[in-house]
DOMAR-645084 format. One line per field, with one value per residue (C-alpha): residue in three letters; chain; x, y, z. Coordinates in steps of 0.001 Angstrom, whole numbers, plus 500000, padded with zeros to 6 digits. Example, Ala and Ser with C-alpha at 12.3 -4.5 7.8 and 13.67 -1.06 7.14 Angstrom:
<rs>
type	ALA | SER
mol	A | A
u	512300 | 513670
v	495500 | 498940
w	507800 | 507140
</rs>
This chain:
<rs>
type	MET | TRP | ASN | ASP | GLY | TYR | THR | SER | GLU | ILE | ASP | TYR | ILE | SER | GLU | TYR | TYR | SER | GLU | LEU | ALA | PRO | SER | ARG | LEU | LYS | LEU | ALA | LEU | LEU | ALA | CYS | GLY | VAL | ASP | HIS | ALA | VAL | PRO | THR | GLU | PRO | ALA | TYR | LEU | GLU | LEU | GLY | PHE | GLY | GLN | GLY | LEU | SER | LEU | ALA | ILE | ASN | ALA | ALA | THR | ASN | SER | GLY | SER | TYR | TYR | GLY | THR | ASP | PHE | ASN | PRO | GLY | GLN | VAL | ALA | ASN | ALA | ARG | GLU | LEU | ALA | HIS | ALA | THR | GLY | LYS | GLN | LEU | LYS | LEU | MET | GLU | ASP | SER | PHE | GLU | GLU | LEU | ALA | ALA | ARG | THR | ASP | MET | PRO | ALA | PHE | ASP | ILE | ILE | ALA | LEU | HIS | GLY | ILE | TRP | SER | TRP | ILE | SER | ASP | GLY | SER | ARG | GLN | ALA | LEU | VAL | ASP | ILE | LEU | ARG | ASN | TRP | LEU | LYS | PRO | GLY | GLY | VAL | VAL | TYR | ALA | SER | TYR | ASN | VAL | THR | PRO | GLY | TRP | SER | PRO | ALA | VAL | PRO | LEU | ARG | THR | LEU | LEU | HIS | GLU | TYR | GLY | ARG | ARG | GLU | ALA | THR | GLY | SER | ILE | VAL | GLU | ARG | VAL | ASP | GLN | SER | ILE | GLY | PHE | VAL | ASP | LYS | VAL | ILE | GLY | ALA | ASN | ALA | THR | TYR | PHE | ALA | LYS | ASN | PRO | ALA | LEU | LYS | ALA | ARG | LEU | GLU | LYS | ILE | LYS | LYS | GLN | ASP | ARG | SER | TYR | VAL | ALA | HIS | GLU | TYR | PHE | ASN | SER | HIS | PHE | HIS | PRO | MET | PRO | PHE | SER | GLU | VAL | ALA | ASP | ARG | LEU | SER | GLU | ALA | LYS | LEU | THR | PHE | ALA | ALA | SER | ALA | ASN | LEU | LEU | ASP | ASN | LEU | PRO | GLY | ILE | GLY | ILE | PRO | VAL | ALA | ALA | ARG | ASP | VAL | LEU | ALA | GLU | ILE | ARG | ASP | PRO | VAL | LEU | ARG | GLU | THR | THR | ARG | ASP | TYR | PHE | VAL | SER | GLN | GLN | PHE | ARG | ARG | ASP | ILE | PHE | VAL | LYS | GLY | PRO | ARG | PRO | ILE | SER | PRO | TYR | GLU | LEU | GLY | LYS | ARG | ILE | GLU | GLN | VAL | GLY | PHE | ILE | LEU | LEU | GLY | ASP | PRO | ASP | LYS | LEU | PRO | GLU | LYS | VAL | GLU | THR | ALA | ALA | GLY | MET | ALA | GLN | LEU | ARG | GLU | ALA | VAL | TYR | LYS | PRO | VAL | VAL | SER | ALA | LEU | ALA | LYS | CYS | PRO | ASP | TYR | CYS | ALA | SER | VAL | GLY | GLU | LEU | LEU | ALA | MET | LYS | GLU | THR | LYS | SER | LEU | ASN | ARG | LYS | GLN | ILE | TRP | GLU | ALA | LEU | LEU | VAL | LEU | THR | ASN | ALA | ARG | TYR | VAL | GLY | PRO | THR | SER | GLY | SER | ALA | THR | PRO | GLU | ALA | ASP | GLN | LEU | ALA | ALA | ALA | SER | LEU | ASN | ARG | GLU | LEU | VAL | GLU | ARG | ALA | GLU | ALA | SER | ALA | SER | ILE | VAL | SER | LEU | ALA | SER | ALA | LYS | LEU | GLY | ALA | ALA | ILE | PRO | VAL | SER | ARG | ILE | GLU | GLN | LEU | PHE | ILE | ARG | ALA | GLN | HIS | LEU | GLY | GLU | LYS | ASP | PRO | ALA | ALA | PHE | VAL | TRP | ARG | VAL | PHE | SER | ALA | GLN | GLY | MET | ARG | LEU | LEU | SER | ASN | SER | LYS | ARG | LEU | GLU | GLY | ASP | GLU | ALA | ASN | LEU | LYS | GLU | LEU | LYS | ARG | ARG | LEU | SER | GLU | PHE | GLU | LYS | SER | ARG | ALA | PRO | ILE | LEU | LYS | ARG | LEU | GLY | VAL | LEU
mol	A | A | A | A | A | A | A | A | A | A | A | A | A | A | A | A | A | A | A | A | A | A | A | A | A | A | A | A | A | A | A | A | A | A | A | A | A | A | A | A | A | A | A | A | A | A | A | A | A | A | A | A | A | A | A | A | A | A | A | A | A | A | A | A | A | A | A | A | A | A | A | A | A | A | A | A | A | A | A | A | A | A | A | A | A | A | A | A | A | A | A | A | A | A | A | A | A | A | A | A | A | A | A | A | A | A | A | A | A | A | A | A | A | A | A | A | A | A | A | A | A | A | A | A | A | A | A | A | A | A | A | A | A | A | A | A | A | A | A | A | A | A | A | A | A | A | A | A | A | A | A | A | A | A | A | A | A | A | A | A | A | A | A | A | A | A | A | A | A | A | A | A | A | A | A | A | A | A | A | A | A | A | A | A | A | A | A | A | A | A | A | A | A | A | A | A | A | A | A | A | A | A | A | A | A | A | A | A | A | A | A | A | A | A | A | A | A | A | A | A | A | A | A | A | A | A | A | A | A | A | A | A | A | A | A | A | A | A | A | A | A | A | A | A | A | A | A | A | A | A | A | A | A | A | A | A | A | A | A | A | A | A | A | A | A | A | A | A | A | A | A | A | A | A | A | A | A | A | A | A | A | A | A | A | A | A | A | A | A | A | A | A | A | A | A | A | A | A | A | A | A | A | A | A | A | A | A | A | A | A | A | A | A | A | A | A | A | A | A | A | A | A | A | A | A | A | A | A | A | A | A | A | A | A | A | A | A | A | A | A | A | A | A | A | A | A | A | A | A | A | A | A | A | A | A | A | A | A | A | A | A | A | A | A | A | A | A | A | A | A | A | A | A | A | A | A | A | A | A | A | A | A | A | A | A | A | A | A | A | A | A | A | A | A | A | A | A | A | A | A | A | A | A | A | A | A | A | A | A | A | A | A | A | A | A | A | A | A | A | A | A | A | A | A | A | A | A | A | A | A | A | A | A | A | A | A | A | A | A | A | A | A | A | A | A | A | A | A | A | A | A | A | A | A | A | A | A | A | A | A | A | A | A | A | A | A | A | A | A | A | A | A | A | A | A | A | A | A | A | A | A | A | A | A | A | A | A | A | A | A | A | A | A | A | A | A | A | A | A | A | A | A | A | A | A | A | A | A
u	704600 | 705477 | 706274 | 705548 | 706531 | 709657 | 709569 | 709758 | 708723 | 712352 | 715157 | 718067 | 721528 | 724011 | 726969 | 729495 | 730100 | 733497 | 732603 | 730278 | 733095 | 733970 | 737663 | 736927 | 734633 | 737280 | 739975 | 737976 | 737392 | 741059 | 741959 | 739922 | 741277 | 737842 | 737421 | 734548 | 733517 | 733253 | 734854 | 736606 | 733412 | 730749 | 726983 | 726227 | 722895 | 722331 | 719055 | 717766 | 720418 | 719195 | 720496 | 722501 | 725916 | 727661 | 726095 | 727006 | 730608 | 731085 | 729631 | 731746 | 735019 | 734631 | 733970 | 730789 | 727040 | 725298 | 721667 | 719774 | 716334 | 714841 | 711150 | 711575 | 710949 | 712900 | 715937 | 715592 | 715441 | 718614 | 720366 | 719453 | 721044 | 724229 | 724099 | 723672 | 726709 | 728880 | 728078 | 727735 | 724573 | 723008 | 719684 | 717815 | 714369 | 711691 | 710492 | 709819 | 711604 | 708382 | 707906 | 711520 | 711340 | 708374 | 710187 | 711258 | 713498 | 716535 | 719962 | 721921 | 724296 | 727845 | 727439 | 724295 | 724626 | 722126 | 723376 | 721228 | 718123 | 717685 | 716835 | 714366 | 711833 | 708952 | 709458 | 707625 | 710152 | 713001 | 711573 | 711455 | 715152 | 715916 | 713983 | 715987 | 719267 | 718251 | 717039 | 719375 | 722804 | 725199 | 727036 | 730203 | 728514 | 728921 | 726354 | 727098 | 724574 | 724784 | 722312 | 721768 | 722589 | 722041 | 723371 | 724913 | 721629 | 719533 | 719840 | 718875 | 715770 | 713470 | 714998 | 714197 | 710678 | 709935 | 711241 | 709213 | 705985 | 706042 | 706684 | 703810 | 701199 | 701864 | 704221 | 702919 | 704238 | 706859 | 709011 | 711900 | 709623 | 708317 | 711865 | 712842 | 709727 | 710370 | 713969 | 712755 | 710197 | 712697 | 715088 | 712365 | 711797 | 715513 | 715624 | 712744 | 714971 | 712987 | 714239 | 715159 | 717398 | 718832 | 719842 | 721207 | 723099 | 724834 | 721503 | 721650 | 724944 | 723340 | 720491 | 722999 | 724674 | 721313 | 720663 | 723725 | 723039 | 721602 | 717802 | 717528 | 719659 | 717753 | 714376 | 715401 | 717282 | 714740 | 711330 | 710418 | 707511 | 709729 | 712914 | 714354 | 717896 | 718630 | 721514 | 723924 | 722720 | 719202 | 720480 | 722743 | 719860 | 717597 | 720254 | 721056 | 717647 | 719340 | 722293 | 724498 | 727338 | 729051 | 732557 | 734052 | 733415 | 733610 | 735268 | 738807 | 739904 | 737211 | 738944 | 742217 | 741900 | 745123 | 743731 | 739938 | 739173 | 739834 | 742699 | 740473 | 738022 | 740457 | 740744 | 736981 | 736202 | 738893 | 737148 | 733867 | 733669 | 730451 | 731234 | 727755 | 727925 | 731467 | 730415 | 727333 | 729460 | 732040 | 729333 | 728855 | 732539 | 732578 | 728931 | 728441 | 725731 | 726159 | 727557 | 728916 | 728871 | 729917 | 728192 | 729114 | 726978 | 729283 | 732487 | 735668 | 738942 | 741992 | 745006 | 747916 | 750154 | 747544 | 746610 | 750193 | 750366 | 747132 | 748128 | 751385 | 749427 | 747205 | 748140 | 747856 | 748178 | 749130 | 746295 | 747776 | 750834 | 753842 | 755207 | 752017 | 751699 | 748790 | 749944 | 746688 | 743527 | 740127 | 738899 | 735893 | 738191 | 739319 | 742277 | 745185 | 748748 | 750459 | 754007 | 756268 | 758817 | 756244 | 754141 | 756840 | 758891 | 755747 | 754736 | 758311 | 758555 | 755192 | 756187 | 759254 | 757244 | 756028 | 752780 | 753062 | 751579 | 752862 | 751780 | 752459 | 755019 | 756847 | 756893 | 758197 | 761207 | 762219 | 765093 | 762888 | 760894 | 763728 | 763057 | 759384 | 757640 | 754661 | 752134 | 753331 | 753198 | 749780 | 748197 | 749707 | 748157 | 744767 | 744869 | 745930 | 743195 | 740595 | 742062 | 741777 | 745525 | 746079 | 743644 | 743552 | 743885 | 741087 | 741061 | 738815 | 739072 | 738237 | 740554 | 740394 | 736586 | 736471 | 738706 | 736466 | 733326 | 734832 | 735925 | 732461 | 730726 | 733120 | 732274 | 728633 | 729485 | 731708 | 729091 | 726551 | 728988 | 728198 | 724725 | 725136 | 727561 | 725714 | 728296 | 731851 | 733278 | 734671 | 735249 | 738689 | 739112 | 742477 | 740745 | 737575 | 735890 | 735638 | 737913 | 736678 | 736847 | 735397 | 733041 | 735697 | 738151 | 735481 | 734884 | 738597 | 738353 | 735193 | 737052 | 739747 | 737124 | 735680 | 739088 | 738865 | 742159 | 741499 | 739917 | 739692 | 737758 | 735454 | 734671 | 734031 | 731562 | 729702 | 729625 | 728826 | 725931 | 724430 | 725081 | 727779 | 730885 | 733956 | 735117 | 738653 | 739566 | 735829 | 735100 | 732900 | 734813 | 733170 | 733821 | 735290 | 738899 | 738926 | 737070 | 739222 | 742365 | 741189 | 740239 | 743639 | 745261 | 743155 | 743865 | 747610 | 747237 | 745110 | 747640 | 750492 | 748961 | 745752 | 746132 | 749112 | 747114 | 744075 | 746275 | 747741 | 744218 | 743104 | 740633 | 742509
v	450206 | 450180 | 452675 | 450990 | 447706 | 448970 | 448485 | 451618 | 450054 | 449785 | 452188 | 451044 | 450512 | 453392 | 452471 | 454286 | 452973 | 454096 | 453355 | 456397 | 458873 | 461078 | 460199 | 456453 | 456792 | 458743 | 456263 | 453291 | 455024 | 455929 | 452302 | 451377 | 454216 | 455848 | 459619 | 461578 | 465185 | 465306 | 468555 | 469128 | 470744 | 468326 | 468526 | 465218 | 463445 | 460325 | 458495 | 456569 | 457740 | 455671 | 457159 | 459678 | 458795 | 458358 | 461530 | 463602 | 462365 | 462860 | 466379 | 467240 | 466059 | 467268 | 470447 | 470759 | 470753 | 467714 | 466593 | 463506 | 461982 | 459202 | 458502 | 457434 | 460547 | 459169 | 458617 | 462068 | 463600 | 461753 | 462787 | 466424 | 466239 | 464893 | 467544 | 470283 | 468936 | 469403 | 473110 | 472702 | 473200 | 469898 | 469736 | 466773 | 465735 | 463242 | 462571 | 459187 | 458549 | 459224 | 462531 | 463471 | 462678 | 465064 | 468030 | 470941 | 472771 | 470468 | 471217 | 468960 | 466621 | 465381 | 462312 | 460354 | 457452 | 454742 | 452103 | 449064 | 450501 | 449016 | 445420 | 446279 | 448576 | 448205 | 448400 | 451734 | 453127 | 451751 | 453574 | 456780 | 456256 | 455872 | 459087 | 460947 | 459670 | 460511 | 464030 | 465206 | 463723 | 465930 | 464617 | 463006 | 462478 | 459385 | 457011 | 454522 | 451686 | 448613 | 445741 | 442015 | 440056 | 436648 | 434015 | 434293 | 435128 | 432594 | 429586 | 431738 | 433369 | 430574 | 430997 | 434697 | 433956 | 431602 | 434087 | 436916 | 434950 | 433618 | 437118 | 438499 | 435781 | 434026 | 435943 | 438548 | 441473 | 444053 | 443736 | 442413 | 439795 | 438770 | 438492 | 436230 | 434081 | 433728 | 432665 | 430099 | 428737 | 428310 | 426682 | 424097 | 423496 | 422875 | 420657 | 418591 | 417810 | 419720 | 418495 | 421915 | 422711 | 419195 | 419716 | 423198 | 422678 | 426059 | 427700 | 426265 | 428100 | 431228 | 431027 | 430635 | 433829 | 435619 | 434670 | 436681 | 439757 | 443075 | 442804 | 446202 | 444887 | 441581 | 443351 | 445557 | 442836 | 440000 | 441391 | 443969 | 443164 | 443846 | 441890 | 441527 | 440218 | 440426 | 439743 | 442546 | 442632 | 443580 | 446403 | 447670 | 447641 | 449573 | 452184 | 452532 | 454263 | 457094 | 457050 | 455356 | 452977 | 450611 | 451922 | 450227 | 448344 | 450305 | 447176 | 447949 | 444319 | 443517 | 445923 | 443980 | 440842 | 439406 | 439213 | 439492 | 436827 | 433069 | 431948 | 429539 | 432335 | 434816 | 433317 | 432778 | 436347 | 437795 | 436286 | 438149 | 441416 | 442758 | 444359 | 443696 | 440005 | 439847 | 441256 | 439029 | 435957 | 436973 | 436857 | 433155 | 432430 | 434064 | 433384 | 437118 | 438011 | 441779 | 444248 | 447749 | 449321 | 452691 | 453959 | 457086 | 459227 | 459358 | 457601 | 458265 | 456360 | 458139 | 457952 | 455877 | 458947 | 461025 | 458053 | 457696 | 461396 | 461250 | 458100 | 459704 | 462630 | 460486 | 460689 | 457907 | 457872 | 454899 | 453748 | 450560 | 449610 | 449566 | 446581 | 444563 | 444293 | 442059 | 438755 | 437891 | 439616 | 438123 | 438523 | 437305 | 434588 | 433505 | 434387 | 436047 | 436008 | 439406 | 439393 | 440748 | 441834 | 444312 | 445319 | 445692 | 448292 | 450329 | 450400 | 451043 | 454021 | 455395 | 455079 | 457281 | 460132 | 463145 | 462204 | 458778 | 460352 | 460562 | 460545 | 457640 | 459791 | 460546 | 456873 | 455956 | 458255 | 456769 | 454351 | 451842 | 451233 | 451333 | 447712 | 448434 | 450100 | 452441 | 449704 | 447553 | 450455 | 451566 | 448121 | 447502 | 450738 | 449802 | 446409 | 447952 | 450588 | 447866 | 446248 | 449598 | 449545 | 452712 | 455311 | 457854 | 461431 | 463921 | 466152 | 468705 | 472403 | 473429 | 471457 | 473944 | 474080 | 470299 | 469837 | 472071 | 470281 | 466833 | 467782 | 469129 | 466024 | 463739 | 465477 | 464597 | 460998 | 460294 | 461842 | 459397 | 456572 | 456981 | 455543 | 453450 | 451246 | 451752 | 454038 | 452771 | 455400 | 458913 | 461538 | 462326 | 465438 | 464132 | 461119 | 462878 | 459863 | 457968 | 455639 | 452767 | 453644 | 451273 | 452373 | 452020 | 454066 | 456710 | 456830 | 457330 | 460316 | 461489 | 461394 | 463564 | 466072 | 466228 | 466690 | 463433 | 462607 | 458861 | 457793 | 454138 | 455027 | 457244 | 454424 | 452045 | 454484 | 454637 | 450860 | 449959 | 452435 | 450470 | 447065 | 446251 | 444156 | 443627 | 440376 | 439034 | 435833 | 435366 | 435426 | 438023 | 440022 | 440574 | 443332 | 446812 | 445749 | 443255 | 445563 | 448570 | 446529 | 445464 | 449041 | 450322 | 447679 | 448753 | 452430 | 451731 | 449888 | 452726 | 455386 | 453357 | 452078 | 453842 | 457393 | 458212 | 457096 | 459122 | 462165 | 461847 | 461734 | 464786 | 462772 | 463560
w	261128 | 257464 | 254736 | 251423 | 253066 | 254832 | 258594 | 260726 | 264024 | 265052 | 264146 | 262025 | 263521 | 263824 | 261684 | 259553 | 256032 | 254775 | 251139 | 251149 | 251835 | 248829 | 249144 | 249016 | 246009 | 244118 | 245132 | 243827 | 240490 | 240187 | 240913 | 237828 | 235695 | 235405 | 235262 | 236822 | 237356 | 241176 | 242450 | 245788 | 247090 | 245894 | 246209 | 247967 | 248511 | 250617 | 250015 | 253040 | 255506 | 258478 | 261714 | 259678 | 261089 | 257732 | 256356 | 259420 | 259501 | 255760 | 255974 | 259010 | 257478 | 253891 | 251959 | 249915 | 250545 | 251999 | 251692 | 252767 | 253187 | 255295 | 255830 | 259498 | 261663 | 264631 | 262463 | 260923 | 264402 | 265409 | 262202 | 262845 | 266292 | 264736 | 262024 | 264637 | 266484 | 263388 | 263167 | 259398 | 257358 | 256304 | 254484 | 256010 | 254785 | 255824 | 252282 | 250749 | 247482 | 245569 | 247403 | 246859 | 243150 | 242831 | 244407 | 242235 | 244716 | 244689 | 243181 | 240855 | 242668 | 242099 | 244330 | 245215 | 247664 | 248595 | 251013 | 251757 | 250068 | 246610 | 247639 | 250404 | 248724 | 246282 | 242542 | 242576 | 245039 | 242926 | 239931 | 241997 | 242781 | 239089 | 238393 | 241049 | 239628 | 236063 | 236850 | 239622 | 238958 | 237014 | 233941 | 235248 | 238613 | 240784 | 242302 | 245080 | 245412 | 247621 | 247440 | 247914 | 244807 | 243319 | 243035 | 246514 | 248195 | 246283 | 248666 | 251670 | 250181 | 251485 | 254970 | 254851 | 253550 | 256452 | 259019 | 257502 | 257088 | 260640 | 261950 | 259860 | 260394 | 263685 | 265991 | 268429 | 270455 | 269557 | 266472 | 268585 | 270150 | 266713 | 265394 | 268295 | 267898 | 264160 | 264755 | 267284 | 264844 | 262005 | 264462 | 265205 | 261493 | 260962 | 264055 | 262644 | 259622 | 256988 | 253623 | 252213 | 255163 | 255167 | 251531 | 252306 | 255591 | 255397 | 256313 | 259823 | 260326 | 258842 | 261363 | 264191 | 262967 | 262817 | 266446 | 267482 | 265343 | 266464 | 266339 | 264648 | 261789 | 261609 | 261513 | 258611 | 256737 | 256966 | 257954 | 255313 | 253008 | 250009 | 249526 | 246041 | 245610 | 241898 | 239525 | 238785 | 235187 | 236273 | 238497 | 235727 | 233246 | 235609 | 236323 | 232640 | 232415 | 234350 | 231900 | 234508 | 233683 | 236103 | 236780 | 239864 | 243054 | 246289 | 247692 | 246556 | 246434 | 243881 | 241487 | 241634 | 239465 | 240834 | 244353 | 244136 | 241530 | 241812 | 239571 | 237651 | 236851 | 235330 | 231860 | 231623 | 232636 | 230382 | 227361 | 228063 | 226126 | 227657 | 231056 | 232487 | 231620 | 232987 | 236375 | 236468 | 235735 | 238327 | 240995 | 240229 | 240750 | 244207 | 245166 | 245702 | 248222 | 248590 | 246092 | 246677 | 243242 | 241845 | 238717 | 236754 | 234466 | 231489 | 232627 | 230654 | 230682 | 232059 | 229769 | 231157 | 231437 | 233269 | 235451 | 236626 | 237526 | 239499 | 241358 | 242495 | 243971 | 246209 | 249879 | 252445 | 256227 | 258392 | 260677 | 262088 | 264083 | 261694 | 263628 | 263124 | 259362 | 258265 | 256811 | 255028 | 253844 | 253145 | 249575 | 247625 | 246294 | 249785 | 251991 | 250193 | 251505 | 251427 | 250080 | 252805 | 250197 | 248854 | 251837 | 254476 | 252528 | 251809 | 255470 | 256633 | 254274 | 255381 | 259049 | 258417 | 256904 | 258931 | 260704 | 259024 | 255903 | 252313 | 248688 | 246367 | 244551 | 247797 | 248745 | 245317 | 245852 | 249239 | 249665 | 251544 | 248334 | 245801 | 244827 | 244063 | 241152 | 241232 | 240443 | 243350 | 245818 | 244563 | 244756 | 248200 | 249461 | 247990 | 249707 | 253018 | 252707 | 252324 | 255462 | 257348 | 257932 | 255925 | 254631 | 251812 | 253029 | 252544 | 249493 | 251177 | 250344 | 253943 | 256282 | 259183 | 259180 | 258840 | 261879 | 263994 | 262788 | 263390 | 266918 | 267717 | 266371 | 268236 | 271508 | 270893 | 270014 | 273017 | 275291 | 273845 | 274601 | 278294 | 277702 | 274567 | 272656 | 269365 | 267715 | 267342 | 264975 | 265338 | 262665 | 261243 | 259108 | 257879 | 256379 | 255309 | 256890 | 260189 | 262076 | 264266 | 267986 | 270586 | 273343 | 276039 | 273955 | 273457 | 277199 | 277828 | 275460 | 277223 | 280540 | 278986 | 277809 | 281315 | 282926 | 284852 | 286546 | 286559 | 283225 | 284251 | 287402 | 285332 | 282905 | 285783 | 287358 | 284036 | 283633 | 287223 | 287292 | 284386 | 285945 | 283392 | 283914 | 281742 | 280242 | 280471 | 278648 | 277983 | 281710 | 283417 | 286012 | 289371 | 291904 | 291715 | 292046 | 289169 | 286780 | 287636 | 287135 | 283690 | 282765 | 283868 | 281670 | 278714 | 279413 | 279359 | 276067 | 274667 | 275628 | 274167 | 270930 | 269986 | 271286 | 269013 | 265964 | 267015 | 267554 | 264060 | 262688 | 264645 | 266735 | 269984
</rs>
């Protein structure tokens, strides 16, 4: 089944994308010194929301009004269940982008988000998106768009073409069966030493990775009729028709030249005056495959004085173990070593604050950070946010209502965890976003909701009823005793390490 070439035979994966959260969008813009006009109660539209998890969590944990559309009726139905669980009013539609663009009953929006849409639709649908952005985004409004980009994707386009064409012309059965048959066929072609693959050996490793990926993701990524990776410059030119200007990357590290750009590239990029050419050239230095871009309708620079004031007001909360500070982070330029002399004092100061939460200004005034300046603290917090070790606090105007909505949605999600491992995030009103929570952790929480006296035994009843077994040291455990022992170990670890964090975030 297809909608203008986009497969609807299999539903998309349920995943939360933190870059879509209002607080993260604002943080990325502030990191680049770019002003916007998004209020604390924004009108928010997500185009192509998939299973609706990101939209539901963002609506539950933030003030404002939330809208979304997706042409897949099964996904819309799922999103409506999640929306109902929040207790908040979400406007969810089943319109195509062309149908949506033709509507006359929509408000103007402060934020419009489209994740994983732009590269996988027809040019007509892309034009409808541009029309929506041009007509419905307020001046000063923000657009988030993620898409596959050249040059990073260029070597793999023929691999995708062969997978897609075999699935369309030769394979039979369900979409999952056709995906598997297509992977097997390309594997044979590579094994027969086809010249293209011999000259591009990294594609064999890419196919091995595809073999391990969720088939829902693979079907949507590789098996749509339309697939158009394009250079950043082409995307920027198309969005300029809607009066949009590139302002920042939603990947916070990409906004920090000292960590996100190879050393050899910095002088070359610094010489380029045109920002579109500079971003396009940067993608060659890092072989960018996927961009997460933020555009603004009428961006304005923030003066240095005002920027400093705003930075000091931003709050952060510790998400990781203060005794397990990351030593390295992965960037587009490779692995970057974190300076302990900078990062350790910041984390130590944050860990001494009430609820492990403080603003940049408060951290700057603490004795633990007396050797650091504001820029060092700010950049350390941005890097640690990208690593999910800290998170920016919500700027919502309705924290009490958000907490109730998040708790209600989380009850729905942990109940679903009994039957499925598809959702590994729970909502946090303190973050205005989600935090990763594994299925087993969710089931421990579910046991708590049900008043179970032995959470480990509860989880084992759920797993054993579905014929599931745990792994320990990569080995499958057999029998009740071994699995229960492992679950009790994990429960102890959860209660010691994870539960305190989840309590701080209002998840428990």
